[in-house]
C-alpha positions as CSV (number, residue, x, y, z in Angstrom):
1,X,119.0,102.2,94.1
2,X,119.0,101.7,90.3
3,X,116.6,100.8,87.6
4,X,117.1,98.3,84.8
5,X,115.0,97.3,81.9
6,X,113.7,93.8,81.8
7,X,115.3,91.3,79.3
8,X,112.9,92.3,76.6
9,X,113.6,96.1,77.1
10,X,110.1,96.6,78.3
11,X,109.4,98.8,81.3
12,X,111.6,99.3,84.2
13,X,112.2,97.4,87.4
14,X,114.4,98.6,90.1
15,X,117.3,96.4,91.1
16,X,118.1,97.0,94.7
17,X,119.5,95.2,97.8
18,X,117.5,97.8,99.9
19,X,114.0,97.3,101.1
20,X,112.2,98.9,98.2
21,X,111.4,97.8,94.7
22,X,109.7,99.5,91.8
23,X,107.6,97.8,89.1
24,X,105.9,99.4,86.1
25,X,102.2,98.8,85.9
26,X,100.9,100.4,82.7
27,X,101.4,104.2,83.0
28,X,101.9,103.9,86.8
29,X,104.6,102.4,89.0
30,X,104.2,100.3,92.1
31,X,106.7,101.0,95.0
32,X,106.9,98.1,97.4
33,X,108.8,98.4,100.7
34,X,109.7,95.3,102.7
35,X,109.0,95.7,106.4
36,X,111.1,92.8,107.5
37,X,110.2,90.5,110.3
38,X,108.5,91.1,113.7
39,X,109.8,90.0,117.0
40,X,108.3,86.5,116.6
41,X,110.1,86.0,113.3
42,X,107.0,86.4,111.1
43,X,107.2,88.5,108.0
44,X,105.5,91.9,108.4
45,X,103.2,93.0,105.5
46,X,105.0,95.0,102.8
47,X,103.9,98.6,102.3
48,X,102.8,99.6,98.8
49,X,102.3,102.8,97.0
50,X,101.3,103.5,93.4
51,X,102.8,106.7,91.8
52,X,102.2,108.4,88.5
53,X,105.2,110.3,87.1
54,X,104.6,113.6,85.4
55,X,104.0,113.1,81.7
56,X,106.5,115.7,80.5
57,X,109.6,113.9,81.9
58,X,112.2,112.2,79.7
59,X,113.0,108.5,80.5
60,X,116.1,109.6,82.5
61,X,114.1,112.2,84.4
62,X,111.4,109.6,85.1
63,X,114.0,107.2,86.5
64,X,115.3,109.9,88.8
65,X,111.9,111.0,89.9
66,X,110.9,107.3,90.7
67,X,114.1,106.8,92.7
68,X,113.3,109.9,94.7
69,X,109.8,108.8,95.3
70,X,111.0,105.3,96.4
71,X,113.5,106.8,98.8
72,X,110.9,109.1,100.3
73,X,108.4,106.2,100.7
74,X,111.1,104.1,102.3
75,X,111.8,106.8,104.8
76,X,108.1,107.2,105.5
77,X,107.7,103.5,106.1
78,X,110.6,103.4,108.5
79,X,109.1,106.4,110.4
80,X,105.8,104.4,110.6
81,X,107.8,101.5,112.0
82,X,109.2,103.7,114.8
83,X,105.8,105.3,115.6
84,X,104.3,101.9,116.0
85,X,106.5,101.3,119.0
86,X,106.6,104.5,121.2
87,X,107.6,102.5,124.2
88,X,110.9,101.3,122.5
89,X,113.7,100.8,124.9
90,X,117.1,102.4,124.4
91,X,118.6,99.0,123.5
92,X,115.9,98.5,120.8
93,X,116.4,102.0,119.5
94,X,120.2,101.6,119.2
95,X,119.7,98.3,117.4
96,X,117.3,100.1,115.0
97,X,119.8,103.1,114.6
98,X,122.7,100.8,113.9
99,X,120.7,98.9,111.3
100,X,118.8,101.6,109.5
101,X,120.2,105.1,110.2
102,X,123.9,104.8,110.9
103,X,124.9,103.0,107.6
104,X,123.4,105.9,105.6
105,X,125.0,108.7,107.7
106,X,128.4,107.4,108.9
107,X,131.6,106.3,107.4
108,X,132.3,102.6,107.9
109,X,135.1,103.2,110.4
110,X,132.8,105.5,112.4
111,X,130.0,102.9,112.3
112,X,132.4,100.2,113.6
113,X,133.6,102.5,116.4
114,X,130.0,103.5,117.4
115,X,128.9,99.8,117.5
116,X,131.9,99.0,119.8
117,X,131.0,101.9,122.1
118,X,127.3,101.0,122.2
119,X,128.2,97.3,123.0
120,X,130.4,98.5,125.8
121,X,128.0,101.1,127.3
122,X,124.7,99.4,126.9
123,X,125.2,96.7,129.5
124,X,126.1,99.4,132.1
125,X,122.9,101.3,131.4
126,X,120.7,98.2,131.5
127,X,118.1,97.4,128.9
């Protein structure tokens, strides 16, 4: 998750393939986290949060602070997503885990192996 200045060198906007983006709004920054799609294929409303970095930070420190805030807010949003569905089945949870958690925690080879194991075991357990 990185920042880049816009073409004019004004402000900062985060360039990311992840779910969050950061946009400068005056002295504040808006963090927006995409919540993806629901089970019917409809886009879920994005979560937004406005943050105000401490004034005594350098530009580099501000970028680091904003990246940390965005990461924390993304994690918070993903926890909300899980809490919204306390009756989640094991199959649904493994799908969530493979999509959201495992890529951040496992090496690619371990992720591939875990997916193969889950695909083999899940049908035996039933959904």
